Structure formats: C-alpha cells, structure tokens
C-alpha positions, 0 to 999 in steps of 0.5 A: 599210865603216868610215870608215877604209876609205872614206877609204883608198879615196878617197885611192887614186882621188884623191877627197876623202872628204867626210863630212856628219855630222848629227843627226835633224831637222837644219834645216840639213842640206839647206842644207849639202848644196846648198852642197856640191853647188854647190862641187863643181860648179865646174870647178876642184873636186876629185873627191869622195865624199860620205858621210852619217853620223848622230850619235844619242847624246851618247856618240857625239858625244863619241866622234867630237868632233861639234861640232854639226849639220851638220858637214862633214869633209874627209878626216876633218878639220873645216876649220871647227872653232874652238878652244873649240867645244863637243862634243855633240848640238846645232845648229851655226852658222857665221860667214860673210861675211854673218853667222851661218848654219846651213852654211858659205858657198859661198866658205868651202867652196870655200876649204876644198876647195882647202886639203884638195886642197893638203894631200893633194897635199903628202902625195902623196895626190892625183894 
C-alpha cells in the first residue's frame, strides 16, 4: 500500500496517520516510539495508525524532504520542522523544554496531536 493510500484509509476511519521515518541504526528511534505510545495512551488522544518508514539513501532523503532521524509525520506533515532545517541522512535533534533531545518531548507530541486533530476536524477529515 502506498503512503497516500494509507493516509486516505486513515482519514476514512478518523485516525491520524503517524509515520515514523528513521535511518538504520538510529539511536533515538526507541525513544521516539516510546514517547509516541505514551502520547497516544492518554484518554484524550486521537485514534492513530503508526507506520514505520526507513530512509536509506541521500537521494531518497532529498526526495521525501527527510530532516533527519527520527522524523515524525502526522497526516503527512512534519509538525516539528523549522525553517532552515537541513535535509539528508543524519540524526535529528529536537529543542524541548528540558533542552536538546533525540525525540520530541511528550508535551510537544501531545500538542502536535491536538493541532493535527483540530486541523483535520476543520477540513472535515475527522468524525
């Protein structure tokens, strides 16, 4: 199933499509997965589908706009992207409340999920 098909299927059942993009051996993949699971376990969290995608080459990184590993996409959008972030095969860091870390903080993930849910509701994508 293509990424577009998965997003379409997700929007039909009201679930947010979360894509975790990583490179092989990413030291922060597990931290990102754990924080995603915790954010989605909250009582007010939206329904979500999680897909994992591996980015293996510089050409692929450039084609998909990969800003480093791990990258978390919500319905195909990178809510943590900042202007000027480089594209390529690299580790990614996130500026969180406690400083620089290898994954978005739980608070930042929850806020991004709320925004994605509100944005989708505004488009009529969520029930």
